[in-house]
C-alpha positions as a Markdown table, in Angstrom:
| # | Residue | x | y | z |
|---|---|---|---|---|
| 1 | Met | -10.0 | 13.7 | -16.5 |
| 2 | Glu | -7.6 | 16.6 | -15.8 |
| 3 | Glu | -9.4 | 17.3 | -12.5 |
| 4 | Met | -9.3 | 13.6 | -11.5 |
| 5 | Arg | -5.6 | 13.4 | -12.4 |
| 6 | Ser | -4.9 | 16.5 | -10.3 |
| 7 | Leu | -6.6 | 14.9 | -7.3 |
| 8 | Ile | -4.6 | 11.7 | -7.6 |
| 9 | Glu | -1.3 | 13.6 | -8.0 |
| 10 | His | -2.1 | 15.5 | -4.8 |
| 11 | Tyr | -2.7 | 12.3 | -2.9 |
| 12 | Glu | 0.4 | 10.6 | -4.2 |
| 13 | Lys | 2.6 | 13.6 | -3.5 |
| 14 | Lys | 1.3 | 14.3 | 0.0 |
| 15 | Gly | 0.5 | 10.7 | 1.0 |
| 16 | Tyr | -2.7 | 11.9 | 2.5 |
| 17 | Leu | -6.3 | 10.7 | 2.3 |
| 18 | Asp | -9.1 | 12.7 | 3.9 |
| 19 | His | -11.9 | 10.2 | 3.3 |
| 20 | Asp | -12.5 | 6.5 | 4.2 |
| 21 | Phe | -11.8 | 5.6 | 0.6 |
| 22 | Arg | -11.6 | 7.2 | -2.8 |
| 23 | Met | -11.9 | 5.7 | -6.3 |
| 24 | Phe | -10.4 | 6.9 | -9.6 |
| 25 | His | -10.5 | 5.7 | -13.2 |
| 26 | Leu | -7.4 | 6.9 | -15.0 |
| 27 | Lys | -6.0 | 6.5 | -18.5 |
| 28 | Asp | -2.6 | 7.7 | -19.7 |
| 29 | Asp | -1.1 | 7.6 | -23.2 |
| 30 | Gly | 2.5 | 6.7 | -23.8 |
| 31 | Pro | 5.3 | 5.8 | -21.2 |
| 32 | Leu | 4.8 | 7.1 | -17.7 |
| 33 | Glu | 7.7 | 8.0 | -15.4 |
| 34 | Val | 6.8 | 7.6 | -11.7 |
| 35 | Ala | 9.3 | 7.6 | -8.8 |
| 36 | Ser | 9.1 | 5.0 | -6.0 |
| 37 | His | 6.8 | 6.4 | -3.3 |
| 38 | Tyr | 4.5 | 5.2 | -0.5 |
| 39 | His | 1.2 | 6.2 | 1.1 |
| 40 | Asp | -0.2 | 6.2 | 4.6 |
| 41 | Phe | -3.2 | 4.3 | 3.2 |
| 42 | Asn | -3.8 | 1.0 | 1.5 |
| 43 | Lys | -4.3 | 0.9 | -2.3 |
| 44 | Val | -6.1 | -1.4 | -4.7 |
| 45 | Leu | -5.4 | -1.1 | -8.4 |
| 46 | Leu | -7.4 | -3.0 | -11.1 |
| 47 | Phe | -5.3 | -3.0 | -14.2 |
| 48 | Leu | -7.4 | -2.6 | -17.3 |
| 49 | Ser | -5.0 | -2.2 | -20.3 |
| 50 | Gly | -1.5 | -1.2 | -21.3 |
| 51 | Asn | 2.0 | -2.4 | -21.4 |
| 52 | Ala | 2.9 | -2.2 | -17.7 |
| 53 | Ala | 4.6 | -3.8 | -14.7 |
| 54 | Tyr | 4.5 | -2.9 | -11.1 |
| 55 | Ser | 7.4 | -2.6 | -8.7 |
| 56 | Ile | 6.6 | -3.2 | -5.0 |
| 57 | Glu | 9.3 | -3.3 | -2.2 |
| 58 | Gly | 12.0 | -4.4 | -4.6 |
| 59 | Arg | 9.9 | -6.9 | -6.5 |
| 60 | Arg | 8.5 | -6.5 | -10.0 |
| 61 | Tyr | 5.3 | -8.0 | -11.4 |
| 62 | Glu | 4.4 | -8.1 | -15.1 |
| 63 | Leu | 0.7 | -7.2 | -15.4 |
| 64 | Arg | -2.1 | -8.6 | -17.5 |
| 65 | Pro | -5.5 | -7.0 | -17.9 |
| 66 | Leu | -7.8 | -7.5 | -14.9 |
| 67 | Asp | -4.9 | -8.2 | -12.5 |
| 68 | Ile | -5.5 | -6.8 | -9.1 |
| 69 | Val | -2.6 | -5.0 | -7.4 |
| 70 | Leu | -2.6 | -4.7 | -3.6 |
| 71 | Val | -0.3 | -2.2 | -2.0 |
| 72 | Asn | -0.1 | -2.0 | 1.8 |
| 73 | Ala | 0.3 | 1.4 | 3.6 |
| 74 | Gly | 4.1 | 2.1 | 3.7 |
| 75 | Glu | 5.1 | -0.2 | 0.9 |
| 76 | Leu | 7.4 | 1.5 | -1.7 |
| 77 | His | 5.9 | 1.1 | -5.2 |
| 78 | Arg | 5.7 | 2.5 | -8.7 |
| 79 | Pro | 4.2 | 1.5 | -12.0 |
| 80 | Ile | 6.6 | 0.8 | -14.9 |
| 81 | Val | 4.7 | 1.8 | -18.1 |
| 82 | Gln | 6.1 | 1.2 | -21.6 |
| 83 | Glu | 4.9 | 2.4 | -25.0 |
| 84 | Gly | 2.3 | 0.3 | -26.8 |
| 85 | Cys | -1.2 | 1.1 | -25.7 |
| 86 | Pro | -2.8 | 3.4 | -23.1 |
| 87 | Tyr | -2.2 | 2.6 | -19.4 |
| 88 | Glu | -5.7 | 2.4 | -18.0 |
| 89 | Arg | -6.6 | 1.4 | -14.4 |
| 90 | Ile | -9.1 | 1.8 | -11.6 |
| 91 | Ile | -7.5 | 2.8 | -8.3 |
| 92 | Ile | -9.1 | 2.7 | -4.8 |
| 93 | Tyr | -7.3 | 4.4 | -1.9 |
| 94 | Ile | -8.4 | 3.0 | 1.5 |
| 95 | Ser | -7.9 | 4.4 | 5.0 |
| 96 | Thr | -6.3 | 1.8 | 7.2 |
| 97 | Gly | -8.4 | 3.1 | 10.1 |
| 98 | Phe | -11.6 | 2.6 | 8.2 |
| 99 | Leu | -10.8 | -1.1 | 7.5 |
| 100 | Ala | -9.7 | -1.6 | 11.1 |
| 101 | Gly | -13.1 | -0.3 | 12.2 |
| 102 | Tyr | -14.8 | -3.4 | 10.7 |
| 103 | Arg | -12.5 | -6.0 | 12.2 |
| 104 | Thr | -14.1 | -8.7 | 14.3 |
| 105 | Asp | -13.0 | -12.1 | 15.6 |
| 106 | Ser | -14.4 | -13.8 | 12.5 |
| 107 | Cys | -13.8 | -11.1 | 9.9 |
| 108 | Asp | -10.8 | -9.0 | 9.0 |
| 109 | Leu | -11.1 | -7.1 | 5.7 |
| 110 | Cys | -7.3 | -6.5 | 5.8 |
| 111 | Leu | -6.7 | -10.2 | 5.3 |
| 112 | Cys | -6.0 | -9.8 | 1.6 |
| 113 | Phe | -3.4 | -7.1 | 2.3 |
| 114 | Gln | -1.8 | -9.1 | 5.1 |
| 115 | Glu | -1.5 | -12.2 | 2.9 |
| 116 | Ala | -0.1 | -10.2 | 0.0 |
| 117 | Gln | 2.6 | -8.9 | 2.2 |
| 118 | Lys | 3.4 | -12.2 | 3.8 |
| 119 | Arg | 3.6 | -14.1 | 0.5 |
| 120 | His | 5.3 | -11.3 | -1.4 |
| 121 | Gly | 2.4 | -11.7 | -3.7 |
| 122 | Asn | 1.0 | -8.2 | -4.2 |
| 123 | Val | -0.6 | -9.0 | -7.6 |
| 124 | Leu | -3.7 | -11.3 | -7.7 |
| 125 | Arg | -5.0 | -13.0 | -10.8 |
| 126 | Val | -8.7 | -14.1 | -10.5 |
| 127 | Glu | -9.9 | -16.6 | -13.0 |
| 128 | Asn | -12.8 | -15.3 | -15.1 |
| 129 | Leu | -12.8 | -12.0 | -13.1 |
| 130 | Glu | -14.9 | -10.2 | -15.8 |
| 131 | Lys | -17.8 | -12.7 | -15.2 |
| 132 | Ser | -17.6 | -12.6 | -11.4 |
| 133 | Ser | -19.6 | -10.8 | -8.8 |
| 134 | Leu | -16.4 | -9.1 | -7.7 |
| 135 | Phe | -16.0 | -7.4 | -11.1 |
| 136 | Ser | -19.7 | -6.5 | -11.1 |
| 137 | Val | -19.5 | -4.7 | -7.8 |
| 138 | Ile | -16.3 | -2.8 | -8.9 |
| 139 | Arg | -18.3 | -1.5 | -11.9 |
| 140 | Arg | -21.3 | -0.6 | -9.7 |
| 141 | Leu | -19.0 | 1.2 | -7.2 |
| 142 | Glu | -17.4 | 3.1 | -10.1 |
| 143 | Gln | -20.8 | 4.1 | -11.4 |
| 144 | Ser | -21.9 | 5.3 | -8.0 |
| 145 | Phe | -19.3 | 8.1 | -8.1 |
| 146 | Gln | -21.0 | 9.5 | -11.2 |
| 147 | Glu | -24.4 | 9.7 | -9.5 |
| 148 | Gln | -26.0 | 12.1 | -7.1 |
| 149 | Asp | -28.9 | 10.0 | -6.0 |
| 150 | Tyr | -30.4 | 9.6 | -2.5 |
| 151 | Gly | -28.0 | 7.9 | 0.0 |
| 152 | Arg | -25.1 | 8.2 | -2.4 |
| 153 | Glu | -22.3 | 8.0 | 0.2 |
| 154 | Leu | -23.9 | 5.3 | 2.2 |
| 155 | Tyr | -24.5 | 3.3 | -0.9 |
| 156 | Gln | -20.8 | 3.7 | -1.9 |
| 157 | Lys | -19.7 | 2.5 | 1.5 |
| 158 | Val | -22.0 | -0.6 | 1.2 |
| 159 | Leu | -20.6 | -1.4 | -2.3 |
| 160 | Phe | -17.0 | -0.9 | -1.1 |
| 161 | Leu | -17.5 | -3.2 | 1.8 |
| 162 | Glu | -19.2 | -5.8 | -0.5 |
| 163 | Phe | -16.1 | -5.6 | -2.7 |
| 164 | Met | -13.7 | -6.2 | 0.2 |
| 165 | Ile | -15.8 | -9.1 | 1.4 |
| 166 | Leu | -15.9 | -10.7 | -2.0 |
| 167 | Leu | -12.2 | -10.2 | -2.6 |
| 168 | Asn | -11.3 | -11.9 | 0.7 |
| 169 | Arg | -13.8 | -14.7 | 0.0 |
| 170 | Ala | -12.1 | -15.3 | -3.3 |
| 171 | Leu | -8.8 | -15.5 | -1.4 |
| 172 | Leu | -10.1 | -17.9 | 1.2 |
| 173 | His | -11.8 | -20.1 | -1.4 |
| 174 | Asn | -8.6 | -20.4 | -3.5 |
| 175 | Arg | -10.1 | -18.6 | -6.5 |
| 176 | Val | -7.1 | -16.3 | -6.6 |
| 177 | Asn | -3.6 | -16.9 | -8.0 |
| 178 | Tyr | -0.7 | -15.0 | -6.6 |
| 179 | Leu | 1.5 | -13.7 | -9.4 |
| 180 | Glu | 5.1 | -14.6 | -9.3 |
| 181 | Asn | 7.5 | -11.7 | -9.1 |
| 182 | Gln | 11.0 | -10.9 | -10.3 |
| 183 | Val | 13.7 | -9.4 | -8.1 |
| 184 | Ser | 15.9 | -6.8 | -9.7 |
| 185 | Asn | 18.4 | -6.9 | -6.8 |
| 186 | His | 18.3 | -9.8 | -4.4 |
| 187 | Lys | 20.5 | -8.2 | -1.8 |
| 188 | Ile | 18.2 | -5.1 | -1.5 |
| 189 | Ala | 15.1 | -7.2 | -1.5 |
| 190 | Ser | 16.5 | -9.3 | 1.3 |
| 191 | Ile | 17.5 | -6.1 | 3.2 |
| 192 | Ile | 14.0 | -4.7 | 2.8 |
| 193 | Asp | 12.5 | -8.0 | 4.1 |
| 194 | His | 14.9 | -8.0 | 7.1 |
| 195 | Ile | 14.0 | -4.4 | 8.0 |
| 196 | Asn | 10.3 | -5.0 | 7.8 |
| 197 | Asp | 10.6 | -8.2 | 9.9 |
| 198 | His | 12.7 | -6.6 | 12.6 |
| 199 | Leu | 11.4 | -3.0 | 13.0 |
| 200 | Ala | 11.0 | -3.4 | 16.8 |
| 201 | Glu | 14.7 | -4.3 | 17.1 |
| 202 | Glu | 17.8 | -2.1 | 16.7 |
| 203 | Ile | 18.7 | -1.7 | 13.0 |
| 204 | Thr | 21.8 | 0.1 | 11.9 |
| 205 | Val | 23.4 | 0.6 | 8.5 |
| 206 | Asp | 26.7 | -1.0 | 9.8 |
| 207 | Gly | 24.7 | -4.0 | 11.1 |
| 208 | Leu | 23.0 | -4.5 | 7.8 |
| 209 | Ala | 26.2 | -4.1 | 5.9 |
| 210 | Glu | 27.9 | -6.8 | 8.0 |
| 211 | Gln | 25.0 | -9.2 | 7.8 |
| 212 | Phe | 24.6 | -8.9 | 4.0 |
| 213 | Phe | 28.3 | -8.8 | 3.2 |
| 214 | Leu | 28.3 | -5.3 | 1.7 |
| 215 | Ser | 30.4 | -2.3 | 2.5 |
| 216 | Arg | 28.5 | 0.5 | 4.3 |
| 217 | Ser | 28.9 | 2.9 | 1.4 |
| 218 | His | 27.9 | 0.3 | -1.3 |
| 219 | Leu | 24.8 | -0.7 | 0.7 |
| 220 | Met | 23.7 | 2.9 | 1.1 |
| 221 | His | 24.3 | 3.6 | -2.6 |
| 222 | Leu | 22.4 | 0.5 | -3.8 |
| 223 | Phe | 19.5 | 1.1 | -1.4 |
| 224 | Lys | 19.1 | 4.6 | -2.6 |
| 225 | Ala | 19.3 | 3.7 | -6.2 |
| 226 | Glu | 16.8 | 0.9 | -5.9 |
| 227 | Thr | 14.2 | 2.6 | -3.6 |
| 228 | Gly | 14.8 | 6.3 | -3.9 |
| 229 | Tyr | 15.1 | 6.5 | -0.1 |
| 230 | Ser | 18.1 | 6.4 | 2.3 |
| 231 | Val | 18.1 | 3.4 | 4.7 |
| 232 | Gly | 17.5 | 5.6 | 7.7 |
| 233 | Ser | 14.5 | 7.4 | 6.1 |
| 234 | Tyr | 13.0 | 4.1 | 5.0 |
| 235 | Ile | 13.3 | 2.6 | 8.5 |
| 236 | Asn | 11.9 | 5.8 | 10.2 |
| 237 | Glu | 8.9 | 5.9 | 7.9 |
| 238 | Lys | 8.1 | 2.3 | 8.4 |
| 239 | Arg | 8.3 | 2.6 | 12.2 |
| 240 | Leu | 6.0 | 5.6 | 12.2 |
| 241 | Leu | 3.4 | 3.8 | 10.1 |
| 242 | Leu | 3.6 | 0.8 | 12.4 |
| 243 | Ser | 3.2 | 2.9 | 15.5 |
| 244 | Lys | 0.2 | 4.6 | 14.0 |
| 245 | Ser | -1.4 | 1.2 | 13.2 |
| 246 | Leu | -0.6 | -0.2 | 16.7 |
| 247 | Ile | -2.3 | 2.8 | 18.4 |
| 248 | Gln | -5.3 | 2.6 | 16.1 |
| 249 | Asn | -5.6 | -1.0 | 17.1 |
| 250 | Gly | -5.8 | -0.2 | 20.8 |
| 251 | Met | -2.1 | 0.0 | 22.0 |
| 252 | Ser | -1.1 | 2.9 | 24.2 |
| 253 | Ala | 1.2 | 5.5 | 22.6 |
| 254 | Thr | 4.0 | 4.6 | 25.0 |
| 255 | Glu | 3.8 | 0.9 | 24.1 |
| 256 | Ala | 3.6 | 1.6 | 20.4 |
| 257 | Cys | 6.7 | 3.8 | 20.6 |
| 258 | Tyr | 8.9 | 0.9 | 21.8 |
| 259 | Glu | 7.0 | -1.9 | 19.8 |
| 260 | Ser | 7.7 | 0.0 | 16.6 |
| 261 | Gly | 11.4 | 0.3 | 17.3 |
| 262 | Phe | 11.9 | 3.8 | 18.7 |
| 263 | Arg | 14.2 | 3.9 | 21.8 |
| 264 | Asp | 13.2 | 7.4 | 23.1 |
| 265 | Tyr | 9.6 | 8.5 | 23.6 |
| 266 | Ser | 10.3 | 12.2 | 23.1 |
| 267 | Thr | 12.1 | 11.6 | 19.8 |
| 268 | Phe | 9.2 | 9.4 | 18.8 |
| 269 | Cys | 6.7 | 12.1 | 19.6 |
| 270 | Arg | 8.5 | 14.8 | 17.6 |
| 271 | Ala | 8.8 | 12.5 | 14.6 |
| 272 | Phe | 5.1 | 11.5 | 14.8 |
| 273 | Arg | 3.9 | 15.1 | 15.2 |
| 274 | Lys | 6.1 | 16.2 | 12.2 |
| 275 | Lys | 4.6 | 13.4 | 10.0 |
| 276 | Tyr | 1.0 | 13.5 | 11.1 |
| 277 | Gln | 0.6 | 17.0 | 12.5 |
| 278 | Thr | -0.8 | 15.6 | 15.8 |
| 279 | Thr | 0.4 | 13.7 | 18.9 |
| 280 | Pro | 0.6 | 9.9 | 19.0 |
| 281 | Arg | -2.2 | 9.9 | 21.5 |
| 282 | Asn | -4.5 | 11.3 | 18.8 |
| 283 | Ala | -3.5 | 8.6 | 16.3 |
| 284 | Gly | -6.9 | 7.0 | 16.7 |
| 285 | Lys | -8.5 | 10.0 | 15.1 |
| 286 | Leu | -6.4 | 9.7 | 12.0 |
| 287 | Leu | -7.8 | 8.0 | 8.9 |
């Protein structure tokens, strides 16, 4: 357990995933303090037990056992864990490039993540999940990480793809309920939505302050208190993640620069290299 916790802390701290996907089963006793953070990869969390909620992009979801939490790459999130009983969950980290590699005209395994983001419904509640094929494949996938049998990695990939297919089927066949959320600060939630909807456009703190009827200093203070990030840092990180995704989906680096909101290609290249340790043209090789 200590080795597993060390691994997950490394990924959360660095925001880095060096495999197509990784799975962890974690259990913590007592309250857990976790700052808002984001990853460069998608995340699925199956909540098993505990007294917990989840905050994602300024919205809070109260969890019940077997709720499924979907966190898109770049979404600020944190668990809110209270005393009562151990906080137990299964976590899957998923490379965005890996999922994109299986996209066809009739099948997009990212659909569940896209819908969660569009609906502000990052927590899914599946009726009778414990009796479903979806739950069965999760358990088989978890068990596969304890085995050293022939074709282990390929078998894990097959099980993971089956899980993603079944999850999206449940979504498409209306066997999933989107959990309602609570907004702790409606102004900040609206500002976050506005930023994400207008990344390709010019966004300034002064412009946001004027649009949302806040003073510049008050907006910056509220945003930092709510998210842990400055407005500028948040926008910059979102634009870099968007540019990476656009390039991985076939767009040229130059087009991605401007489509993600950067106004100067050399500035974009420096920021991209600092974050990903490679040039934008090599983004397709990133996980």
